[in-house]
C-alpha positions, 0 to 999 in steps of 0.5 A: 055703709058696709060692714067687714067684720062679725056683729059682736066686734068693735062695736059694729053696732054703730055703722047698723045705726048709722045707717038706719038713722041716716036712711042709708042702706047697710051691706054686710059682705059675707065670709068668703068675699071679706077674705078675697081683696079684690073682691072687696075693692070690687063690691066697695066701688060697684055699690058706691059705699061711702062708709066701711066699718072694719078693724084696722088688722082687717084693713092691713091684711087686705093690703094697702093696695087694695084699699089705696085703689079705692 
């Protein structure tokens, strides 16, 4: 599980609790990383992230190419 948004945005707590209940690992990327499409794509692949919580506008800002490559 990875979170690319602030804790008060769009019920981000759903990922926090889902990761805890299922015994998963929660990755919270820092502000610098979440604004770099290449860094986000690399991190998600490197860490084997299977679930991502982000608002649609953030995903769009990262770019279709970066998301599609995942």
